[in-house]
C-alpha positions, -999 to 999 in steps of 0.1 A, spaced: 237 131 332 258 148 306 265 177 330 278 152 356 300 136 331 315 170 322 326 175 358 346 143 359 383 153 360 405 142 331 432 119 346 456 128 318 453 166 323 485 169 343 499 133 339 520 127 308 524 90 316 486 85 316 483 106 284 509 85 266 494 53 278 461 63 262 478 74 230 499 42 226 487 13 205 460 -8 221 453 -45 220 438 -61 189 416 -91 196 414 -124 177 393 -155 184 412 -187 177 397 -222 176 420 -243 197 418 -273 174 426 -256 141 457 -243 124 453 -205 123 470 -176 105 464 -142 119 473 -109 103 474 -78 125 469 -41 115 506 -33 110 514 -65 91 525 -89 119 516 -125 110 511 -152 136 511 -188 126 493 -207 154 492 -245 150 463 -266 162 462 -274 199 489 -248 206 472 -234 237 471 -252 271 433 -255 273 410 -285 277 398 -302 245 362 -290 252 373 -254 258 357 -226 238 376 -202 215 408 -187 228 409 -150 228 443 -139 216 452 -102 222 481 -85 204 498 -51 205 523 -40 179 551 -14 183 571 -7 151 574 31 148 594 55 170 561 73 180 545 41 192 576 30 211 581 63 228 544 68 237 543 33 252 573 41 274 593 13 258 630 12 251 657 -10 235 679 -20 263 690 -54 275 704 -48 310 729 -20 302 734 -32 265 719 -12 237 697 -29 211 683 -20 177 647 -31 173 629 -46 143 596 -45 161 580 -53 195 549 -73 203 528 -79 234 509 -112 233 482 -123 258 457 -152 256 427 -161 277 400 -188 275 369 -193 297 379 -163 318 414 -174 327 448 -166 313 464 -193 292 498 -200 276 511 -224 250 513 -261 257 548 -273 267 567 -280 236 544 -260 213 556 -230 193 541 -202 172 558 -186 142 559 -149 142 566 -129 110 574 -92 115 574 -68 85 604 -47 77 615 -22 51 650 -37 50 665 -68 66 694 -62 90 717 -90 101 719 -107 135 683 -100 144 672 -123 173 642 -130 195 644 -112 229 618 -116 256 606 -90 280 614 -95 317 598 -74 344 621 -46 356 618 -33 391 633 1 382 608 8 354 574 -2 341 590 -11 307 603 -46 302 640 -54 302 648 -73 270 668 -105 274 679 -133 252 663 -167 257 684 -191 278 695 -212 249 707 -182 228 740 -164 225 747 -128 215 757 -124 179 779 -93 187 807 -85 212 804 -71 242 859 27 684 848 37 718 848 71 737 835 70 773 800 55 769 799 61 731 806 31 708 810 35 670 789 13 648 812 2 620 799 0 584 809 -29 562 844 -25 547 835 -33 511 824 -17 489 834 19 497 804 34 516 802 71 525 829 79 550 843 109 570 879 121 571 877 112 608 889 83 628 862 65 648 874 82 680 873 116 663 838 109 650 826 100 685 842 131 700 825 153 674 791 136 680 795 139 718 801 177 713 770 180 690 747 159 712 759 157 748 742 133 771 721 155 794 700 149 826 669 160 806 677 133 780 681 106 806 648 116 823 630 114 790 644 79 784 632 68 818 597 80 815 570 53 810 556 50 775 537 25 754 558 5 730 541 -9 700 546 -44 685 567 -31 656 590 -11 679 594 -40 703 604 -63 674 629 -37 661 645 -33 696 648 -71 698 665 -72 664 689 -44 674 697 -61 706 705 -94 689 725 -77 661 747 -56 686 750 -84 713 737 -60 740 703 -52 753 689 -20 737 663 -2 756 657 28 733 666 36 697 666 66 675 668 56 638 668 78 607 666 67 571 695 85 554 706 92 518 741 105 508 741 115 471 769 110 446 785 143 457 787 132 494 759 155 504 736 142 532 700 147 520 673 155 546 670 124 569 637 110 580 630 98 616 615 63 614 619 51 650 623 67 685 612 96 706 605 127 685 621 152 710 653 132 711 650 127 674 649 164 667 680 169 688 698 140 670 687 155 637 703 189 645 735 171 654 734 149 623 730 180 600 762 195 615 784 166 608 811 172 582 806 162 546 814 127 537 831 110 507 806 96 483 800 59 481 816 40 452 820 5 439 838 -13 411 813 -17 383 813 -51 365 798 -35 334 820 -31 303 842 1 306 827 4 341 856 9 366 851 25 400 817 42 400 803 69 424 768 63 435 740 76 458 739 54 490 710 46 512 710 34 548 702 42 584 717 64 611 712 49 646 716 61 681 711 31 704 708 33 742 719 1 759 707 -11 793 744 -11 803 745 27 799 765 26 767 753 45 736 760 31 701 760 55 672 768 53 635 757 47 600 746 13 586 746 13 548 722 -9 529 725 -2 491 738 20 464 714 30 436 737 22 407 750 -10 422 714 -21 428 706 -13 391 735 -36 381 723 -64 405 688 -61 391 702 -65 356 720 -97 368 689 -109 385 669 -104 353 694 -127 336 688 -154 362 650 -149 360 650 -151 322 669 -184 324 639 -199 341 612 -180 322 628 -182 288 628 -220 285 593 -213 270 611 -197 241 629 -218 215 648 -206 186 660 -222 154 695 -209 148 711 -177 161 694 -152 138 659 -146 126 651 -162 93 648 -136 64 616 -141 46 601 -126 14 563 -128 10 538 -111 -13 535 -84 13 572 -76 14 601 -84 36 598 -101 70 618 -113 100 606 -148 110 610 -159 146 598 -190 165 586 -186 201 574 -211 227 556 -186 249 536 -154 250 542 -121 267 566 -94 255 585 -103 224 611 -82 206 631 -87 174 664 -70 180 701 -71 174 728 -63 199 749 -32 193 786 -27 204 785 10 215 822 12 226 830 35 256 800 43 278 791 72 300 764 85 323 744 113 307 720 137 325 694 160 310 680 189 330 642 187 330 619 213 345 600 189 368 602 152 378 569 147 360 587 153 327 592 121 306 626 121 289 639 97 262 668 94 239 662 85 202 694 75 185 702 88 150 704 63 121 691 33 140 658 22 157 672 25 193 653 43 220 662 47 257 640 59 286 659 76 315 672 52 341 663 74 371 658 110 382 681 130 405 664 163 415 654 178 381 678 157 361 668 127 340 698 103 341 707 78 314 733 52 325 758 34 303 750 52 271 775 52 241 798 82 243 800 103 212 768 89 197 744 112 179 709 112 194 678 134 200 665 142 234 627 139 236 611 155 266 573 154 272 551 170 299 514 177 304 498 207 320 461 215 322 453 192 294 480 205 270 509 184 259 543 201 257 572 187 236 609 196 236 635 181 213 672 187 211 698 170 189 730 161 209 762 142 207 763 122 240 791 134 262 792 169 249 802 193 277 774 219 271 740 206 283 711 212 259 686 239 265 651 224 263 625 246 248 590 233 253 561 241 229 525 229 229 516 202 204 486 182 194 488 144 194 490 143 156 518 169 157 536 149 184 534 117 163 546 135 132 576 150 149 586 117 166 583 99 132 608 124 117 636 115 141 
């Protein structure tokens, strides 16, 4: 049996995320009698004051299992893949917690109207610390921190022959050619002329699946004409206006290859852009995603063009706005007394005291006013590299917003701020670390030099930042 166990592959050998998840703080378990007032003290000093009958369980229920994770240090926060961001605003943390409760095999929460008091230890008490809750973020596994609904921030803040052009929406500015609709159709007719062989291929009998039949029906309704055949590509135009390799998602493969060759020969486009509603945002260039369609109508006409669906950066903004709406509903569980955390001195030292009416991700933070903001990219050797920014002189950590090729991109970061780039990767069971001190916005990109480290060495270096 031991020999068999030795042959089991290590899931963390080449996966830095899996390695970090194992190295991050785990749950501590407490058993709470539902009918008694209880004070719990966790390993890193967190105190939970749980009143009697706080949990939403029947009176005859057994003990409630309360599970808690603590994240105070930079190593713990980085290894857990957490950050200090509320939408696109930068926070400074006084500590993060993850609370979970279960009883009789099911997840439970606090009773409506009940609250628990949370005391978080601190070496020094900073002003304007508030309770933030963690909301699920579709762009990342890490929570997006948001104020509860009843809180306020304490700091500032054409046609050609048989061809017809499919027109994209006018606003915002989607990728576009320096061509009129008529000129675009002339160019596409030159690149993909309608041949007898193409018509014969379209007339041949073939089996149409349910999904394709539904798609043709939708295309017919949307274009107010009966569509008998469609060639559709998923397309992406990046922030430089370059068309990335399209993917055929519908239609005959032979005609699709012909259309793909024509599509690749089209001139470059202007990149998509939109007016950002973020502070200091202005007009912002973005990668755009959509479809390129060639539609063959029963009338003999052919419709061709791009239909754009979303911009990556605009989607990120919309998700941030949506998280504000979601937290308005979710955060009514959380109630706060006053705007700031209450400073508290106990025998064990200084604490922040917060009152929460719900479980889940909880963060003690203050909002920072970073001034002008920029997009910052870090060249990483592979997409599997995890890249973070650790800010100097404050407990603020950001994970990259997205990757573009081999670049880790950070959006809306404070220009001119001093920070350290932390890059981690894992190869054949060995962890590699690279760090580089930077001033955000500097013209010369940092050169990341990776070196092998043990987990203890990694923690020690992260703690020194």
